[in-house]
C-alpha positions in Angstrom: 0.2 -0.1 0.0 1.7 3.5 -1.0 0.8 6.4 1.6 -0.5 9.5 -0.3 -0.5 12.9 2.0 -3.1 15.1 1.7 -2.3 18.1 -0.8 -2.6 21.5 1.2 -5.4 23.1 2.1 -5.6 26.0 0.2 -4.4 24.6 -2.9 -6.9 22.0 -2.5 -9.7 24.5 -1.9 -8.7 26.8 -4.9 -8.9 23.5 -7.0 -12.4 22.8 -5.7 -13.4 26.4 -6.3 -12.0 25.8 -9.8 -13.9 22.7 -10.7 -17.1 24.6 -9.3 -17.7 23.5 -5.9 -19.6 25.8 -3.5 -18.2 26.5 -0.7 -15.0 24.4 -0.9 -13.3 24.5 2.2 -16.4 23.5 4.2 -16.8 20.2 1.9 -12.7 19.9 1.9 -13.6 19.7 6.4 -16.6 17.3 5.8 -14.3 15.2 3.3 -11.5 15.5 5.7 -9.5 17.3 3.7 -9.3 15.2 0.6 -10.4 17.4 -2.4 -11.4 14.1 -4.5 -13.7 13.0 -2.2 -15.1 16.9 -1.6 -15.8 17.3 -4.9 -17.7 13.8 -4.8 -19.6 14.9 -2.0 -20.4 18.0 -3.5 -21.7 16.9 -6.7 -23.8 14.0 -5.1 -26.7 16.1 -3.5 -25.7 15.2 0.0 -26.4 18.4 0.9 -29.9 17.5 1.5 -28.9 15.0 3.7 -26.8 17.2 5.2 -29.2 20.0 5.7 -31.7 18.0 7.1 -29.4 16.6 9.5 -28.4 19.7 10.9 -31.3 21.2 11.3 -32.7 18.4 14.0 -29.2 18.1 15.8 -28.9 21.9 16.3 -31.6 21.8 18.2 -29.8 20.1 21.4 -31.7 18.9 24.5 -34.4 20.4 22.8 -34.9 18.9 20.1 -38.4 16.4 19.2 -37.4 12.6 18.9 -40.5 12.0 17.3 -40.6 14.9 14.6 -36.5 14.6 13.9 -37.4 11.1 13.1 -40.3 11.9 11.0 -38.6 14.7 9.4 -35.7 12.5 8.6 -37.7 9.5 7.6 -38.9 11.4 4.5 -35.4 12.8 3.4 -34.3 9.3 3.5 -37.5 7.9 1.4 -36.9 10.7 -1.3 -33.1 9.8 -1.3 -32.0 8.2 -4.6 -28.7 7.0 -3.5 -27.6 3.9 -1.6 -27.8 3.1 1.8 -29.1 7.0 3.0 -29.5 5.8 6.5 -25.9 4.8 6.8 -24.7 7.9 5.3 -26.6 9.7 8.0 -25.6 7.9 10.7 -21.6 8.9 9.6 -22.5 12.4 9.3 -24.0 12.0 12.8 -21.0 10.4 13.8 -19.0 13.3 12.6 -21.0 16.1 14.6 -20.5 14.1 17.7 -17.6 14.2 17.3 -17.6 17.7 16.9 -19.6 18.6 19.7 -17.1 16.4 22.0 -14.1 18.6 20.4 -16.5 21.7 21.7 -16.7 20.3 25.3 -13.0 20.2 25.0 -13.1 24.3 24.1 -11.3 22.9 21.0 -12.6 23.9 17.1 -14.7 21.7 14.8 -13.0 19.4 12.3 -15.7 18.5 10.0 -18.7 21.5 10.5 -16.8 24.2 10.5 -19.9 26.6 9.8 -21.4 25.6 13.1 -18.7 26.0 15.4 -20.6 28.9 17.6 -24.0 26.0 17.6 -21.2 23.2 19.0 -20.0 25.4 21.6 -23.3 26.7 22.7 -24.4 23.1 22.9 -21.1 21.9 24.5 -21.9 24.1 27.0 -25.1 21.8 28.1 -23.2 18.6 28.1 -20.2 16.9 28.9 -17.3 14.8 27.0 -18.3 11.3 29.3 -22.0 11.8 27.9 -21.2 12.6 24.4 -18.5 9.6 24.1 -21.2 7.3 25.7 -23.7 8.3 22.8 -20.8 8.0 20.2 -20.5 4.2 21.4 -24.2 4.1 20.8 -24.0 5.6 17.5 -21.6 3.5 16.3 -23.8 0.0 17.2 -26.7 1.9 15.6 -24.6 2.6 12.3 -23.6 -1.1 12.2 -27.2 -2.0 12.6 -29.1 0.1 10.0 -28.4 -1.8 7.3 -31.5 -3.8 8.2 -33.7 -1.5 10.1 -37.2 -3.3 10.3 -38.4 0.7 10.9 -36.7 3.5 9.9 -38.6 5.5 11.8 -38.6 4.0 15.2 -34.3 3.2 14.5 -34.3 6.8 14.1 -36.7 8.0 17.2 -34.3 5.6 19.2 -31.0 7.5 17.9 -33.3 11.0 18.5 -34.5 9.8 22.0 -30.4 9.1 22.8 -29.1 11.9 21.2 -31.6 14.6 23.5 -30.8 12.6 27.0 -27.2 13.7 26.3 -28.3 17.1 27.4 -30.0 16.3 30.1 -28.3 16.0 33.6 -29.2 13.0 35.3 
């Protein structure tokens, strides 16, 4: 196996901009600095799935698990590309990682434009609860290939997500 380093961020952003990618820095962050992946993500319609997830997780502890599950199920149902639930959970894991970074007063790695939201949400939770739920999110991702009911699956996810903001 040959290891190839990532190109410099500025060069990658310029290349993406030349390729017609809007918000190249955001896509680079979401793709962990990989410009070809950023290009693929930006042109695949992934923004719809991402925005739907962000609309829900920004609510933190005030999220309505039933409404959030219903909203995301509608997006998943209209999704034409394969494994939308798995991709959604992958983005959710990245969100949880950035939320954990925010609890440690560190900048986000993936959701750069959401830094202020993440910092605000981090004040209502702690690393221990986020890491515990992140482990559960790994299980969700492993199980999402064959959920019997997407809505129930997403409701369970959002119930757990809301719980990380409760002090019990």
